[in-house]
N, C-alpha and C positions, 0 to 999 in steps of 0.2 A: 629486368628482370630482378637483379641484385637490388636495384633502389627502391623497387617495390618491396622485395622482401625487406629489407632496413627498415621502411615507413611502419610494415605490419609489427616488426618485433620490438621498434622504437629503437631510439638512438639517444646519446649523450655526448656533450660536446664540451672537452674540458680542455683547461688550460695546465699549462707545465711549465714549471719555472725552477731554474736551477742551474749548474754547473754540467756540462757532459749531457744534455738531453739525450743525446743519441745512444747512451747506456741506458735510459729509462724505455726508449722505444726496443732495442733490444731484449730488457728485462720481460715485457709484455709478450714477446712473442715468443722467449721462455715457458712464461706460466700460460701460454695459450689464448691469451688475450688478445683477439682480434682488434683493428684498428684500420682506420683510412681518413683520406684526407688530411695528411699532416701539413702544417703550414709553418714556416719560422715568422715570428714578428720581431727580433732581434736577436739580439748574441746569446741571450739565457733563456728567452722565453719560446714555447711551441705550444700550437691547437693543435689537436685531432677529434676524432669522433669513434666512438666508441659502442658496443651495443649497450641496450638499455640496463640488463642485469648486469653488466660489469663494471658500472658506474662505479660500485662500492668496493670492486678490486682493486680500479687504477686507485682510486684515492689510498686503500690501504697501503699499497705498493710504493706512492710517493713517501708515506710517513716512514716507511722502513729503509728509506733512502735518504739522499740530500736533495729532495725534489718537491715542491711545495705543487701539490694538486689543487686545481680550485674548478670546480664545477660550473661552468658558465650557462648551460640551457639544456632543456630535454625538448625530444620533438619526435614524430610519430605517432602512433595508435596509443601505445603506453604513455607517452609524453603527455598526450592532450589530456587523458584521466588525470594524470599525476597535477595538473596543473587543476583541474575541477574538484582536489580530493577535497577542498574544506567547504565547497558549496554544496551544503546538507540539502538545500530546498531541491536545488537542481537534480542531484544525484537521485533523491527520494523520487520526485516526479519521472523522472528517465527512469526507476524501476520500475513503477507506478505504470507506464506507460507498455512496458514490456512484459509484464503480468497481464495489463489488458489485453494487448496483441495475443499474448500465448493463450488465454483463456478464449477471447474471441474466435480465434483460429479454430475451434473447435466446434463452433457451430456454424451451421449452412446460411450463407447470407442469397445467393445466387443459385435458381436450377436452371440450367440448360439442358435443351432437348435438340437431338441431332437426329439426323435419319431417317424421318418421317415424311413421306411424302403425300398421302391418302388420308391417313390418321390425324386428325386437327391436333395442334400441339395443346389446344385448351383440356381436349379431353384426356391427353396424356397426363397435363398436369392435376386435375380433378382427380384421377384415381392414385395420383402420389400424394397428393396434398390427404385425401383419407386417410391412407397410410401412415403419415407423420413425415414423409419427405415433403418440405417447406420451408420459407425464410424462416429463421429462428431456431431451427431442429437440431438438436444436439446430434451433431455426425458421428461419434464412436455408438451412441446408444440405436441408431437406426442396424436394424437386420436387413440387409440390402439382399439378401439371396431369397428370402422368403418374401420380401417385396417384390421384389421382379417377378416371381412365379405367379404370387396373385395378379397383377395387373396384366400378366399374360392372358389369364384365365377370365380376367373380364373383358379383354381388348382381344377378341380370338384374330383379328386384322394383324396383330404382333406374330412374328414367330420368334423372336429374340430379345433381349433386353440387357443392358448391363448399368449399373449405377456406380458411377467412380466417385469419389470425394477427394479432390483437391484445394486441401484448407477450405475455404467458405466457399468454395465453389463445389454443388453436385451436377456432376456433368451423366446426364442420361443419354445413350446411344440406343438407338431403336434400330430393327428391319422389320420392313412389312414382310408378311407370307403372300405368297402366289394365291389367286382365291381355288378354293376346293372345287375340285371337277363334278359335276352331279351324275349320282350313282344310279345305275338304271338296274331296276331289280327284273333281271332277265328269265326268272323264274314266273315272275307275276304277270297274268293275262291282262292287257289292255287293247284298246282300240282307237283308233284316230278319229274325232268329232270335229265340227266346223263349230269354230269361233264365232265368226262373223254370218250372215247371210249372203250369198252370191254365186255367181255362174262360174264354173269350173273351168280354169284355163290351162293347167299343165299339174299332172298327178305323176308322182313317183314313189313307188311301194318296194319299202326295203324287205318285211315281212308281213305277214297276214293276208286279209283276202280284200282287195279293190273292189269296193260298191258302186262306184260313178267313175263315169267317163267325161272326156274334155266336153264341154258345153252343155253338160247337167246342172240344173238349177238346185241348190239346197239351202236350206232355212240353218239357223245356229241351233246346233245341238245335233243335226243329223249326223251319222257313222257314215266316214269316209272310206276307212281302210277298217275292215272288221277282224277281229280275234280268233275266229274260226276259220280255217284251213280246210277244205276239202280234199280226200287223198282221189287221185285220178284212178278210175279203173281200167286194166287194159281192155282192150278194142275187144268186143266179144262177150266180155265179161256181163252177166246180170247179178253180180254180188255188189252190195253196196260195202266199199272198204270204210266208210266213215269218215272220219277226219281228227281233228287235234286243236287245242287252243293255243294261241300262241301271245307274244307280246307284240302287237302291230306297231311297226317303225316306218314310216315314208314322211314325206312334205307334198301339199296341196296347195296349188296358188288358185286363184280367184279376184274375178272383177267385182269389187265390193262398193257400195254406197253407203257414205255416212253424213247423217244429219245433224250437226251442232248449232249450239244456241249458247250465247251471252248477252246479260242484259244489265244495264246501269240506270241509276236512278239521275237525271239532268238536275234536280234540284237537292242539294247536299248541305250537312252542316259543315262550317269551316272554321279554323280559328282564329281569331283576331285579339291580339297581344293588348293589354291595357297599359302597358310601359311601367307597371308594377314588377319588383324583381328585390329578391332578396338573398345575401350572400351569405354561406355557411363555410369555414375554416376548421379543419381538422387536421389530424396526424395519424400515421398509419405505421406503426413500428412493430416487427414481425407479425404482420397481418393483423394486428390489435389496434383498433382506432379508439384515438383521444381526441375528445372535441376541445377544440380552442374558442370558437365564436360563442358568445352568451345566449341566451333566451332558449325559449321551447321550439313546438312544432312550428310547421306553417299554417298560416289562417287560412289562406287562398282555397277558394272552392274547387278550381281546376288549374295548373298548371305543369308547366314542363321541366325537367330538372335535368340539367347539363353538369357533368361530373367532369372533372379534369385534375391531373396527377401530374405531379412535378418531383419527380424524384432525382437524386444527386448521384454519379456514377464517378468510378476510379477510371485511372487509368485503365484501358484494353477495353471499356464499356462493360465493364461490372459495377450493375448499380447496387447500391445501398440499399439495405432492407427498411429503410426510413423514407416515405412519401408526406407529400404536402397535398391532401385535397381539397380543392375547391368547389364547392356545389352551388351553383346560380339556377333560382327557381323563379322563374317567369310566368306571371298570372297571365290567363287568357280566358276569352268569352267564347261561345258560339253561337255563331249567325248563319243566316240564311244565304245560300250561293250558290251560283248557276255554272252548271260546268259545260265548256263550248261541246257543240256536238259534235263538232270533226274531230277534235281533240279526243273525245268520250270513242267515238267510232272507231280512231285508231289504236285506243289502248283494248277495245273489244276483240278487235280483228286478232291483235299482238295474240293476244289470249286463247282465242280461237287456233292460229297456226300451230301454236305451241302443242295444243291437245290433237291436232291432227298428226303431227310429227310423233308423237307417243303412241297413237293408235295404227300408223303405217309405217312402224318401224322396221319389221321386215316385208318392206314392199317400196312401191312408188307412186305418187301423187299422178292422174293422169289428167284431171279437169276438175274447175273449182266453180262455185256459182255462190256468189254473196247476194244478200238481200237485207237493206235496213228498213226498220220500221221505228217511229214513235208515236208513243201512245199515253195519253195520263202522264207525262212528264217521265216516261220509261223510254230508254232507248233498247231497242233489242236488234241484235245482228245475228243473221243465221249463215251459216256455210253447208253448203250441199256438196262434197267432194264424192269423187270418182276414184277410185286406187286400184292397184293390181298388187295383192299383197298374198302372204301365206296365212291360210286360215286352219290349218289344223293343230290341235292341241290333244294330248296323251291325256287319256280319260282311264283312270283304273278301275279294273272291275271286280 
């Protein structure tokens, strides 16, 4: 620890020559001048180290007595700067570097987002960029509190956000909120209607008047559970007590049949690359693009553009706000190409299965029948599915 402290505050190595050098060290102790590493070279010569700031005091102390004190070398941090005191260009460059780092450290170089799972990082970065939080922004000039409020209003999936500026890094911490539960208007009358036609297999009525029974056939739009509930009169009474309107609730399951179709032309246009391509280079500095490659636009009628970025980074995976952008434009023409019938059928089947899964989300698929037809170069796949699913939906009145 002491060695590190001496290196930071600096030291000077001196040579003391004269009679009774021991008295010189005694005087140093009385004057409060610390020294270490005393070494005797001969009968009248000693060396030792003192603090960098005490080098002048030791020399003056030697002049008052009968000793010759000579400065041999300086070390430590102050000693290093002492050696560089006449290298004006180096010192000026160092000062300029320090100034540049001090200024650049006030600007945002990297924006990091953490804590999001369902909300895409790109969506958060887009909202932040619109409000000035981007590479090249002046950190102290950002009103982080106002920005967080505005972003949360634009992205209601977020319940909390914090923007922390750590030098050149803007760390954005977010927390996603739980989905809002559906609020039921208990006072608003509503009935349960059939979303799909089918044969009722099960019904559960929580409130309202049940209008269908198991085994009944219903069409889409038919009322399954009504909002009007009759009051039951006492036995023997001839007075009609009427009823009341409620918000019907319940679940109704039924066997349903769905017919889904998907088609694909077996002859289509395909890309064929000509082998001609053009490469363009540019620099992106703080989000601004600077062209490097000469020339104008692309003369190709049809082409694909492939863009790659090469961004240098500092230790710790901190990317610099400077990127080398490479664009490759590859020319192509359109030619007639035939699609394999089996591959086309696989693609159409997968698309229909995905649609069926969405239709039968609240239920299960009992049976499926497939049919394939090819006519005039058009491949058509038909899916007939039998399902058991919940068909009741709430209809406001």
